[in-house]
MARBA-3410 file (N, C-alpha, C, O; in Angstrom, 1 decimal):
219
-12.6,28.7,3.1,-12.2,29.0,1.6,-12.4,27.5,0.9,-11.5,26.7,1.1 ~ -13.4,27.1,0.1,-13.1,25.8,-0.7,-11.9,25.9,-1.4,-11.3,26.9,-1.8 ~ -11.4,24.5,-1.7,-10.1,24.0,-2.4,-10.6,24.7,-4.3,-11.6,24.9,-5.0 ~ -9.3,24.9,-4.4,-9.3,24.8,-6.0,-9.7,23.7,-7.2,-9.1,22.7,-7.5 ~ -10.9,24.2,-7.7,-11.1,22.9,-8.7,-10.0,22.6,-9.9,-9.4,23.4,-10.6
-9.9,21.2,-9.7,-9.1,20.9,-10.8,-9.4,20.8,-12.5,-10.0,19.9,-13.1 ~ -9.0,21.8,-13.0,-9.5,21.1,-14.8,-8.9,20.4,-15.7,-7.9,19.8,-15.3 ~ -9.2,20.2,-16.8,-8.1,19.2,-17.2,-6.9,19.9,-17.6,-5.8,19.4,-17.5 ~ -7.1,20.7,-17.9,-5.5,21.6,-18.0,-4.4,21.5,-16.9,-3.2,21.1,-17.2 ~ -5.1,21.8,-15.4,-4.8,22.0,-14.6,-4.1,20.7,-14.2,-2.9,20.8,-13.9
-4.8,19.4,-14.1,-4.4,18.0,-14.5,-3.3,17.6,-15.1,-2.6,16.8,-14.5 ~ -3.1,18.1,-16.1,-2.2,17.8,-17.1,-0.9,18.9,-16.6,0.1,18.3,-16.4 ~ -0.7,20.4,-16.4,0.1,20.6,-15.7,0.8,20.0,-14.3,1.9,20.0,-13.8 ~ -0.5,19.3,-13.7,0.5,18.0,-12.7,1.2,17.1,-13.2,2.4,17.0,-12.9 ~ 0.5,16.5,-13.9,1.3,14.9,-14.3,2.3,15.7,-15.4,3.3,15.2,-15.0
2.7,16.5,-16.2,3.5,16.8,-16.9,5.0,16.9,-16.2,6.1,16.4,-16.5 ~ 4.5,17.9,-14.8,5.5,18.5,-14.1,5.7,18.0,-13.0,6.4,18.6,-12.3 ~ 5.1,17.1,-12.7,5.7,16.2,-11.4,5.3,14.8,-11.4,5.3,14.1,-10.3 ~ 4.9,14.1,-12.6,4.4,12.7,-12.5,5.0,12.3,-14.0,4.6,11.2,-14.4 ~ 5.7,12.7,-14.7,6.2,12.5,-16.1,6.6,10.9,-16.3,6.2,10.1,-17.1
7.3,10.7,-15.2,7.7,8.9,-15.3,6.2,8.4,-14.8,5.3,7.8,-15.5 ~ 6.2,8.5,-14.2,4.5,7.4,-13.9,4.0,7.7,-15.2,3.7,6.5,-15.6 ~ 3.7,8.6,-16.2,2.9,8.6,-17.2,3.6,7.5,-18.2,2.9,6.7,-18.8 ~ 4.8,7.5,-18.2,5.8,6.9,-19.1,5.6,5.3,-18.7,5.5,4.4,-19.6 ~ 5.6,5.0,-18.0,5.7,3.8,-17.1,3.8,3.3,-17.5,3.5,2.2,-17.8
3.1,4.0,-17.4,1.8,3.7,-17.6,1.4,3.5,-18.8,0.6,2.6,-19.1 ~ 2.0,4.5,-19.8,1.9,4.3,-21.4,2.5,2.7,-21.6,1.9,2.0,-22.4 ~ 3.4,2.2,-21.1,4.3,0.9,-21.6,3.6,0.1,-21.0,3.5,-1.0,-21.7 ~ 3.0,0.2,-19.8,2.2,-1.1,-19.4,0.8,-1.2,-19.6,0.1,-2.1,-19.2 ~ 0.1,0.0,-20.3,-1.0,-0.3,-20.6,-1.4,-0.6,-21.9,-2.5,-1.0,-22.4
-0.2,-0.4,-22.5,-0.5,-1.3,-24.2,-0.4,-2.5,-24.2,-0.7,-3.1,-25.2 ~ 0.1,-3.5,-23.0,0.2,-5.0,-23.1,-1.0,-5.1,-22.9,-1.6,-6.0,-23.5 ~ -1.7,-4.4,-22.0,-3.4,-4.7,-21.2,-3.9,-4.6,-22.2,-4.4,-5.7,-22.7 ~ -4.0,-3.2,-23.0,-4.8,-2.9,-24.1,-5.2,-4.2,-25.3,-6.4,-4.5,-25.7 ~ -3.6,-4.8,-25.8,-4.0,-5.8,-26.3,-4.4,-6.9,-25.6,-4.9,-7.8,-26.3
-4.3,-7.0,-24.6,-5.0,-8.3,-24.0,-6.7,-8.1,-24.0,-7.5,-9.1,-24.1 ~ -7.0,-7.1,-24.0,-8.6,-6.5,-23.8,-8.9,-6.3,-22.3,-10.1,-6.1,-21.9 ~ -7.8,-6.2,-21.5,-8.0,-5.3,-20.3,-8.4,-3.8,-20.0,-7.9,-2.7,-20.5 ~ -9.4,-4.1,-19.0,-9.6,-2.6,-18.9,-9.2,-1.7,-18.4,-8.5,-1.9,-17.4 ~ -9.3,-0.3,-18.8,-7.9,0.6,-18.4,-8.6,1.2,-17.0,-9.3,2.2,-17.1
-8.3,0.5,-15.7,-9.2,0.7,-14.6,-7.8,0.8,-13.8,-7.3,-0.3,-13.5 ~ -7.0,2.1,-13.3,-6.0,1.8,-12.9,-5.8,3.2,-11.5,-6.8,3.8,-11.1 ~ -4.9,3.4,-11.0,-4.8,4.8,-10.5,-4.0,5.6,-11.3,-3.1,5.2,-12.1 ~ -4.7,6.9,-11.0,-4.2,8.1,-12.1,-2.4,8.2,-12.0,-1.8,7.8,-11.0 ~ -2.0,8.8,-13.0,-0.6,9.1,-13.0,0.1,10.2,-11.7,1.2,10.3,-11.2
-1.2,11.1,-11.3,-0.9,11.8,-10.0,-1.1,10.6,-9.0,-0.2,10.4,-8.2 ~ -2.0,10.0,-9.0,-2.0,9.3,-8.0,-0.7,8.5,-7.5,-0.2,8.4,-6.4 ~ -0.4,8.1,-8.6,0.7,7.2,-8.5,1.8,7.9,-7.8,2.3,7.3,-6.9 ~ 2.2,9.1,-8.2,3.1,9.8,-7.8,3.0,10.2,-6.4,4.1,10.4,-5.7 ~ 2.2,10.3,-6.0,1.4,10.8,-4.3,1.9,9.4,-3.8,2.8,9.1,-3.0
1.3,8.7,-4.5,1.6,7.0,-3.2,3.0,7.1,-3.3,3.5,7.1,-2.2 ~ 4.0,7.1,-4.3,5.6,7.3,-4.4,5.9,8.1,-3.0,6.6,7.7,-2.1 ~ 5.3,9.0,-3.1,6.1,10.1,-2.2,5.6,9.6,-0.8,6.3,9.5,0.2 ~ 4.1,9.3,-0.9,3.8,8.5,0.7,4.6,7.5,1.3,4.7,7.5,2.6 ~ 5.4,6.5,0.4,5.7,5.4,0.6,7.1,5.6,0.9,7.7,4.9,1.7
7.5,6.5,0.4,8.7,7.3,0.7,8.9,7.9,2.0,9.9,7.7,2.7 ~ 7.8,8.6,2.2,8.0,9.5,3.8,7.8,8.7,4.9,7.9,9.2,6.0 ~ 7.3,7.2,4.7,7.2,6.7,5.8,7.7,5.2,5.9,7.3,4.2,6.6 ~ 8.8,5.6,4.8,9.9,4.1,4.9,9.3,2.9,4.7,9.8,1.9,5.3 ~ 8.4,2.9,4.0,7.7,1.5,3.7,8.8,0.6,3.2,9.8,1.1,2.8
8.5,-0.7,3.3,9.3,-1.9,3.0,8.6,-3.2,2.4,9.1,-4.0,1.6 ~ 7.4,-3.1,3.1,6.4,-4.5,2.9,4.8,-3.8,2.7,3.9,-3.5,3.5 ~ 4.8,-3.8,1.4,3.2,-3.4,0.9,2.6,-4.2,0.5,3.2,-5.1,0.1 ~ 1.3,-4.3,0.3,0.2,-5.0,0.1,-0.5,-4.2,-1.2,-0.8,-3.0,-1.1 ~ -0.8,-4.8,-2.3,-1.7,-4.5,-3.2,-2.7,-5.1,-3.6,-2.6,-6.1,-4.3
-4.3,-4.4,-3.2,-5.5,-5.3,-3.3,-6.1,-4.9,-5.0,-6.9,-4.0,-5.2 ~ -5.6,-5.8,-6.1,-6.0,-5.3,-7.2,-4.9,-4.9,-8.1,-4.6,-3.8,-8.4 ~ -4.4,-6.0,-8.5,-3.8,-6.3,-9.6,-3.4,-5.4,-10.9,-2.4,-4.7,-11.3 ~ -5.1,-5.9,-11.4,-5.0,-5.9,-12.8,-3.9,-6.0,-13.8,-3.7,-7.1,-14.2 ~ -3.1,-4.8,-14.5,-2.1,-5.4,-15.2,-0.7,-4.7,-14.7,0.2,-4.4,-15.5
-0.7,-4.4,-13.2,0.5,-4.5,-12.8,0.8,-2.9,-12.2,1.5,-2.7,-11.2 ~ 0.0,-1.8,-13.0,0.6,-0.7,-12.9,1.1,-0.2,-11.4,2.3,0.1,-11.1 ~ -0.1,-0.3,-10.5,0.1,0.3,-9.0,1.0,-0.8,-8.5,2.0,-0.4,-7.9 ~ 0.8,-1.9,-8.6,2.8,-2.8,-7.9,3.9,-2.2,-8.1,4.8,-2.0,-7.2 ~ 4.1,-2.0,-10.0,5.2,-1.3,-10.3,5.5,0.1,-9.4,6.6,0.4,-8.9
4.2,0.7,-9.3,4.4,2.2,-8.9,5.0,1.5,-7.2,6.1,1.8,-6.6 ~ 4.3,0.9,-6.8,4.8,0.6,-5.3,6.4,0.0,-5.0,7.4,0.2,-4.2 ~ 6.2,-0.6,-5.8,8.1,-1.5,-6.1,8.8,-0.6,-6.2,9.8,-0.5,-5.4 ~ 8.6,0.5,-7.3,9.6,1.8,-7.4,9.9,2.3,-5.9,10.8,2.0,-5.3 ~ 8.9,3.0,-5.6,9.0,3.3,-4.0,9.9,2.8,-3.0,10.9,3.4,-2.5
9.6,1.5,-2.8,9.9,1.0,-1.3,11.4,0.4,-1.5,12.1,0.0,-0.5 ~ 12.0,0.6,-3.4,13.3,-0.2,-3.4,13.3,-1.8,-3.7,12.3,-2.4,-3.6 ~ 14.3,-2.3,-4.1,14.2,-3.4,-4.5,14.7,-4.3,-3.2,14.6,-5.5,-3.4 ~ 15.2,-3.9,-1.8,15.0,-4.3,-0.8,13.8,-4.9,-0.3,13.8,-5.9,0.4 ~ 12.7,-4.4,-0.5,11.5,-4.3,-0.2,10.3,-5.2,-1.0,10.3,-5.5,-2.1
9.3,-5.4,-0.1,8.5,-6.5,-1.3,7.0,-6.0,-1.5,6.5,-5.2,-0.7 ~ 6.4,-6.5,-2.9,5.0,-6.0,-3.2,4.2,-7.3,-3.0,4.4,-8.2,-3.8 ~ 3.4,-7.4,-2.2,2.2,-8.6,-2.7,1.4,-8.1,-3.2,1.4,-6.9,-2.9 ~ 0.5,-8.5,-4.3,-0.3,-7.9,-5.0,-1.3,-9.1,-5.4,-0.9,-10.2,-5.8 ~ -2.7,-8.7,-5.1,-3.4,-10.1,-5.2,-4.7,-9.8,-6.4,-5.3,-8.7,-6.2
-4.9,-10.5,-7.3,-5.4,-10.3,-8.9,-6.2,-11.9,-8.7,-5.7,-13.0,-8.4 ~ -7.4,-11.5,-8.9,-8.8,-12.2,-9.0,-8.5,-13.5,-10.3,-8.4,-14.7,-10.3 ~ -8.5,-12.3,-11.4,-8.2,-12.9,-13.1,-7.1,-13.6,-13.1,-6.3,-12.9,-12.4 ~ -6.6,-14.5,-13.5,-5.4,-15.4,-13.9,-5.1,-14.7,-15.5,-4.0,-14.8,-15.9 ~ -5.9,-14.2,-16.2,-5.4,-13.7,-17.7,-4.6,-12.1,-17.2,-3.6,-11.6,-17.7
-5.4,-11.5,-15.8,-5.0,-10.3,-15.9,-3.4,-10.7,-14.9,-2.2,-10.4,-15.1 ~ -3.7,-11.2,-14.1,-2.6,-11.7,-13.6,-1.0,-12.0,-14.4,0.2,-11.6,-14.2 ~ -1.7,-12.9,-15.4,-0.2,-13.3,-16.2,0.1,-12.0,-17.0,1.3,-11.9,-17.2 ~ -0.7,-10.9,-17.4,-0.1,-9.9,-18.2,0.6,-8.9,-16.9,1.6,-8.1,-17.2 ~ 0.2,-9.1,-16.0,1.0,-7.9,-14.9,2.1,-8.4,-14.7,3.0,-7.6,-14.5
2.4,-9.9,-14.6,3.8,-10.3,-14.4,4.6,-10.2,-15.8,5.8,-9.9,-15.7 ~ 4.0,-10.3,-16.9,5.1,-9.9,-17.8,5.1,-8.4,-18.0,6.0,-8.0,-18.6 ~ 4.2,-7.4,-17.6,4.7,-6.1,-17.4,5.6,-5.9,-16.7,6.6,-5.3,-17.2 ~ 5.7,-6.5,-15.1,6.6,-6.2,-14.4,8.2,-6.7,-14.7,9.2,-6.1,-14.3 ~ 8.2,-8.0,-15.5,9.2,-8.6,-16.1,10.3,-7.7,-16.4,11.5,-7.5,-16.1
8.8,-7.1,-17.6,9.5,-6.2,-18.9,9.9,-4.8,-18.3,10.6,-4.0,-18.9 ~ 9.4,-4.7,-17.2,9.9,-3.4,-16.3,11.3,-3.4,-15.6,12.0,-2.4,-15.3 ~ 11.4,-4.6,-15.4,12.9,-5.1,-14.6,12.2,-5.5,-13.2,12.8,-6.3,-12.5 ~ 11.3,-5.1,-12.9,10.7,-5.4,-11.5,10.3,-6.9,-11.0,9.5,-7.7,-11.5 ~ 11.1,-7.0,-9.9,11.9,-8.8,-9.5,11.1,-8.5,-8.1,11.0,-9.6,-7.5
10.6,-7.6,-7.4,10.3,-8.0,-5.8,9.1,-7.6,-6.0,9.0,-6.5,-5.5 ~ 7.8,-8.0,-6.6,6.6,-8.1,-6.7,6.1,-9.6,-6.9,6.1,-10.2,-7.9 ~ 5.5,-10.0,-5.4,4.4,-11.7,-5.4,3.3,-11.0,-5.9,3.0,-9.9,-5.4 ~ 2.6,-11.9,-7.2,1.4,-11.8,-7.4,0.9,-13.3,-7.3,1.3,-14.3,-7.8 ~ -0.3,-13.2,-6.4,-1.2,-13.9,-5.9,-2.4,-14.0,-6.5,-3.3,-13.2,-6.3
-2.5,-15.2,-7.4,-4.3,-15.4,-8.1,-5.4,-16.1,-7.1,-5.3,-17.2,-6.6 ~ -6.3,-15.4,-7.1,-7.6,-16.1,-6.7,-7.7,-15.0,-5.7,-6.9,-14.1,-5.5 ~ -9.2,-15.3,-5.2,-10.3,-14.3,-4.2,-9.1,-13.5,-3.1,-8.3,-14.0,-2.3 ~ -9.3,-12.1,-3.4,-8.2,-11.2,-2.5,-8.4,-11.5,-0.8,-7.5,-11.5,0.1 ~ -10.3,-11.9,-0.6,-10.2,-11.6,1.1,-9.4,-13.2,1.2,-8.4,-13.4,1.9
-9.7,-13.9,0.8,-9.2,-15.5,1.0,-7.4,-15.4,1.5,-6.7,-15.5,2.5 ~ -7.1,-15.1,0.1,-5.3,-14.3,0.5,-5.2,-13.9,1.6,-4.7,-14.8,2.3 ~ -5.4,-12.7,2.0,-5.7,-11.8,3.0,-6.1,-12.4,4.2,-5.5,-12.2,5.3 ~ -7.0,-13.0,4.2,-7.2,-13.8,5.6,-6.3,-15.1,5.8,-6.3,-15.7,6.8 ~ -5.6,-15.5,5.0,-4.4,-16.6,5.1,-3.2,-16.0,6.0,-2.4,-16.7,6.7
-3.2,-14.6,5.9,-1.8,-13.6,6.4,-1.5,-13.5,7.6,-2.4,-13.3,8.4 ~ -0.4,-13.4,7.8,-0.1,-12.9,9.9,-0.3,-11.7,10.0,-0.3,-10.9,9.1 ~ -0.6,-11.3,11.5,-1.0,-10.0,11.4,0.2,-8.8,11.7,1.0,-9.1,12.6 ~ 0.4,-7.7,11.3,1.1,-6.6,11.4,2.1,-6.9,10.6,3.2,-6.7,11.2 ~ 2.2,-7.4,9.2,3.2,-7.6,8.4,3.2,-6.6,7.1,3.9,-6.7,6.1
2.3,-5.8,7.3,2.8,-5.0,6.2,2.9,-3.3,6.7,2.6,-3.1,7.8 ~ 3.2,-2.3,6.0,3.5,-1.5,6.1,2.3,-0.3,5.7,2.0,0.7,6.3 ~ 1.9,-0.6,4.3,0.9,0.3,3.5,-0.2,-1.0,3.0,0.2,-2.1,3.1 ~ -1.2,-0.8,2.6,-2.2,-1.6,2.0,-2.8,-0.8,0.8,-3.7,0.0,1.3 ~ -2.7,-0.9,-0.4,-3.6,-0.1,-1.4,-5.0,-1.0,-1.6,-5.1,-2.1,-2.2
-5.8,-0.4,-1.1,-7.2,-1.0,-1.8,-7.6,-0.4,-3.1,-7.7,0.8,-3.3 ~ -7.9,-1.5,-4.0,-8.3,-0.9,-5.4,-8.9,-1.9,-6.1,-8.3,-2.4,-7.1 ~ -10.1,-2.2,-5.8,-10.3,-3.7,-6.3,-12.0,-3.9,-6.6,-12.4,-2.9,-7.2 ~ -12.6,-4.6,-6.4,-14.4,-4.9,-6.8,-15.0,-4.1,-4.9,-14.9,-4.3,-3.7 ~ -15.6,-3.2,-5.6,-15.7,-2.3,-4.4,-17.0,-3.0,-3.6,-17.3,-2.4,-2.6
-17.7,-4.0,-3.9,-18.5,-4.6,-2.9,-17.9,-4.7,-2.1,-18.3,-4.3,-1.0 ~ -16.3,-5.2,-2.2,-15.5,-6.0,-0.9,-14.5,-4.9,-0.2,-13.5,-5.2,0.5 ~ -15.1,-3.3,-0.4,-13.9,-2.6,0.3,-14.1,-2.7,1.7,-13.2,-2.9,2.6 ~ -15.1,-2.5,1.9,-14.9,-2.8,3.8,-14.5,-4.1,4.6,-14.2,-4.2,5.8 ~ -14.5,-5.0,3.4,-14.0,-6.4,3.8,-13.0,-6.4,3.9,-12.5,-6.9,5.0
-12.2,-5.7,2.6,-10.5,-5.8,2.6,-10.2,-4.4,4.2,-9.5,-4.5,5.2 ~ -10.7,-3.7,3.9,-10.6,-2.9,5.2,-10.5,-3.4,6.3,-9.7,-2.9,7.1 ~ -11.2,-4.2,6.6,-11.6,-5.3,8.2,-10.2,-5.9,8.5,-9.5,-5.7,9.4 ~ -10.0,-6.9,7.2,-8.5,-7.5,7.0,-7.3,-6.5,6.9,-6.2,-7.1,7.1 ~ -7.3,-5.2,6.6,-6.2,-4.7,6.6,-5.7,-4.0,7.7,-4.7,-3.3,7.8
-6.7,-4.4,8.6,-6.6,-3.1,9.8,-5.9,-3.7,11.0,-5.4,-3.1,11.9 ~ -5.9,-5.8,10.5,-5.0,-6.7,10.9,-4.0,-6.7,10.7,-3.0,-6.6,11.5 ~ -4.0,-6.7,8.7,-2.9,-6.7,8.7,-1.3,-5.7,8.7,-0.1,-6.0,8.5 ~ -2.0,-4.3,9.1,-0.9,-3.7,8.8,-0.8,-2.8,9.9,-1.8,-2.2,10.4 ~ 0.9,-2.7,10.5,1.5,-2.9,11.5,0.9,-1.2,12.2,0.1,-0.7,11.5
1.2,-0.6,13.3,0.8,0.0,14.2,1.9,1.3,13.3,3.1,1.2,13.1 ~ 1.1,2.4,12.9,1.7,3.5,12.2,2.1,3.5,10.6,2.7,4.2,9.8 ~ 1.2,2.2,10.8,1.2,2.1,8.9,0.1,2.6,8.4,-0.8,3.2,9.0 ~ 0.0,2.4,6.9,-1.0,3.3,6.1,-1.9,2.3,5.4,-1.4,1.2,5.0 ~ -3.3,2.6,5.2,-4.3,2.0,4.7,-4.9,2.8,3.9,-5.5,3.8,4.5
-5.0,2.8,2.5,-5.5,3.6,1.3,-6.4,2.4,0.6,-6.3,1.2,0.5 ~ -7.4,3.6,0.1,-8.6,3.6,-0.7,-8.5,4.0,-1.7,-8.3,5.2,-1.7 ~ -8.6,3.3,-3.3,-9.0,4.5,-4.4,-10.4,4.4,-4.5,-11.2,3.6,-4.0 ~ -10.6,5.8,-5.7,-12.0,5.6,-5.9,-12.9,6.1,-5.2,-14.1,5.8,-5.4 ~ -12.4,7.0,-3.9,-13.1,7.8,-2.6,-14.1,8.4,-3.1,-15.3,8.2,-2.6
-13.9,9.3,-4.3,-14.8,10.2,-4.7,-16.0,9.6,-5.9,-16.7,10.3,-6.6 ~ -15.9,8.0,-5.7,-16.9,7.3,-6.9,-17.3,8.2,-8.1,-18.5,8.4,-8.3 ~ -16.2,8.9,-8.9,-17.0,9.6,-10.1,-17.6,10.5,-9.9,-18.5,10.8,-10.7 ~ -17.4,11.2,-8.5,-18.0,12.5,-8.1,-19.3,12.1,-7.9,-20.1,13.0,-7.9 ~ -19.9,10.8,-7.8,-21.1,10.8,-7.0,-21.0,10.2,-5.3,-21.8,9.3,-5.0
-20.4,10.5,-4.8,-19.9,10.3,-3.4,-21.0,11.0,-2.5,-21.6,10.5,-1.6 ~ -21.1,12.2,-2.8,-21.7,13.0,-1.9,-23.5,13.1,-2.3,-24.3,14.0,-1.9 ~ -23.9,11.9,-3.1,-25.0,12.1,-3.8,-25.7,11.0,-2.9,-25.0,10.4,-2.0 ~ -27.1,10.8,-3.0,-28.2,9.5,-2.9,-28.3,9.2,-4.6,-28.9,9.9,-5.5 ~ -27.7,7.9,-4.8,-27.7,7.7,-6.2,-29.1,6.7,-5.9,-29.5,6.3,-4.8
-29.7,6.4,-7.4,-31.0,5.7,-7.4,-30.9,4.5,-7.9,-30.2,4.6,-8.9 ~ -31.3,3.2,-7.5,-31.3,1.9,-7.5,-31.1,1.8,-9.1,-30.2,1.0,-9.5 ~ -31.7,2.5,-9.8,-32.0,2.5,-11.3,-30.5,3.1,-12.0,-30.4,3.0,-13.3 ~ -29.4,3.8,-11.2,-28.4,3.8,-11.4,-27.0,3.1,-12.2,-26.7,2.3,-11.3 ~ -26.4,3.0,-12.9,-26.0,2.1,-13.4,-24.6,2.0,-12.5,-23.9,1.0,-12.7
-24.2,2.7,-11.8,-23.1,2.5,-10.5,-23.6,2.7,-9.0,-22.9,3.0,-8.0 ~ -25.1,2.3,-9.2,-25.6,2.2,-8.1,-25.0,1.2,-6.8,-25.0,1.4,-5.5 ~ -24.3,0.0,-7.6,-24.1,-0.9,-6.4,-22.1,-0.2,-6.0,-21.6,-0.4,-5.0 ~ -21.7,0.4,-6.8,-20.3,0.5,-6.8,-20.5,2.2,-5.9,-19.6,2.4,-5.1 ~ -21.1,2.8,-5.9,-21.4,4.5,-5.4,-21.6,3.6,-3.9,-20.8,3.6,-3.0
-22.8,3.0,-3.9,-23.3,2.8,-2.8,-22.2,2.4,-1.8,-22.0,2.9,-0.7 ~ -21.5,1.2,-2.4,-20.1,0.3,-1.9,-19.2,1.2,-1.2,-18.9,1.0,0.0 ~ -18.8,2.1,-1.8,-17.7,3.3,-1.8,-17.9,4.4,-0.5,-17.0,5.1,-0.1 ~ -19.4,4.5,-0.1,-20.2,5.2,0.4,-19.9,4.3,2.0,-19.3,4.6,3.0 ~ -20.4,3.3,1.6,-20.1,2.5,2.8,-19.0,2.2,3.4,-18.9,2.1,4.6
-17.9,2.0,2.5,-16.4,1.9,2.9,-16.0,3.5,3.4,-15.0,3.5,4.2 ~ -16.3,4.7,3.1,-16.0,5.9,3.8,-16.3,6.2,4.9,-15.5,6.8,5.7 ~ -18.0,5.6,5.3,-18.0,5.7,6.5,-17.4,5.0,7.6,-17.1,5.5,8.7 ~ -17.1,3.4,7.0,-16.5,2.6,7.8,-14.8,3.1,8.4,-14.2,2.8,9.5 ~ -14.3,3.9,7.1,-12.9,4.5,7.6,-13.3,5.5,8.6,-12.8,5.2,9.6
-14.0,6.4,8.6,-14.4,7.6,9.8,-15.0,7.2,10.8,-14.9,7.8,11.9 ~ -15.7,6.0,10.8,-16.0,5.4,12.2,-15.4,4.7,12.6,-16.0,4.1,13.6 ~ -14.2,4.3,12.3,-13.0,3.2,13.1,-12.2,4.1,13.7,-11.6,5.0,13.1 ~ -12.1,4.0,15.0,-11.3,4.5,16.0,-9.6,4.3,15.8,-8.7,5.1,16.1 ~ -9.5,3.2,15.3,-7.9,3.2,15.0,-7.4,3.8,13.9,-6.2,3.7,13.8
-7.9,4.3,13.0,-7.6,4.9,11.7,-7.8,6.8,11.9,-8.7,7.5,12.4 ~ -6.8,7.0,11.5,-6.7,8.8,11.7,-6.6,8.8,10.5,-5.6,8.4,10.0 ~ -7.9,9.5,9.7,-7.7,9.5,8.0,-8.4,10.5,7.3,-9.4,10.8,7.8 ~ -8.0,11.1,6.2,-8.7,11.9,5.5,-8.9,11.3,4.1,-8.5,10.2,3.7 ~ -9.8,12.2,3.4,-9.7,11.8,2.2,-9.4,12.9,0.9,-10.2,13.8,0.7
-8.4,12.6,0.3,-7.5,13.2,-0.7,-8.3,13.6,-2.1,-8.5,12.6,-2.8 ~ -8.7,14.7,-2.5,-9.0,14.7,-3.7,-8.1,14.9,-4.8,-7.7,15.8,-5.4 ~ -7.9,13.5,-4.8,-6.4,13.4,-6.0,-7.0,12.6,-7.3,-7.7,11.8,-6.8 ~ -7.1,12.5,-8.1,-7.2,11.3,-9.0,-9.3,11.2,-8.8,-10.0,12.2,-8.7 ~ -9.7,9.9,-8.9,-10.7,9.9,-8.0,-11.4,9.8,-6.8,-12.5,9.4,-6.4
-10.0,10.3,-6.0,-10.4,10.5,-4.5,-9.7,9.2,-4.3,-9.7,8.2,-5.0 ~ -8.9,9.4,-2.9,-8.4,8.7,-2.5,-8.2,8.6,-0.6,-7.7,9.6,-0.1 ~ -8.6,7.6,0.0,-8.7,7.9,1.3,-7.4,7.2,2.0,-7.4,6.0,1.9 ~ -6.6,7.8,2.7,-5.5,7.5,3.6,-5.5,7.6,4.9,-5.8,8.7,5.3 ~ -5.2,6.5,5.8,-5.4,6.5,7.2,-4.6,6.0,7.7,-4.2,4.9,7.1
-3.8,6.3,8.8,-3.0,6.0,9.8,-3.3,5.1,10.6,-4.2,5.5,11.4 ~ -2.8,3.6,10.9,-3.2,2.5,11.4,-2.8,3.2,12.7,-1.7,3.6,12.7 ~ -3.4,3.4,13.9,-3.2,3.9,15.7,-4.1,2.6,16.5,-5.3,2.6,16.7 ~ -3.0,1.5,16.9,-3.3,0.4,17.2,-2.8,0.7,19.0,-2.9,-0.1,19.9
END
């Protein structure tokens, strides 16, 4: 039996009943982002709650956020791991990083370290096995590169997650080069193939939001 298709009405039911706090936080943080001209590209409210539940289930205390933007996912993970944990969040754009820091400060969150610059460079400078969880949600062309570094950075039993794994519904199609989403879709297809082919990952694609791949690291 195939899964039940999600309508807008069903999604609203899920968010209203299970992710209302996450919606409120997103509304607050996105207001500053919109004023600064930052695009509204972030995990959905139901994905945010899913990540929270997952982090609490694995008792994560040190997590890596690849792609800060205006700080929503970093804030979500901070709330999940508690004040005694640490979120390291990577953002290429200095203006986005500053808005994220302002959002985090306004939310009273003090355990997020925002690092500005190329995410791959920052990841390569980090030690092995130091994170319980990595969320990849940045430039799609580097997803496979982020995955390779994440495999080194996440401890055995930790988890690697990648957002937009359904590529706006195009993941299972053969996109043409003239498609405006060609580069991102083909990059996400390559990422999903790399996930499934990686012997040290036990993984699944969860059809939540725009899709999120979850892989448990088995070193």
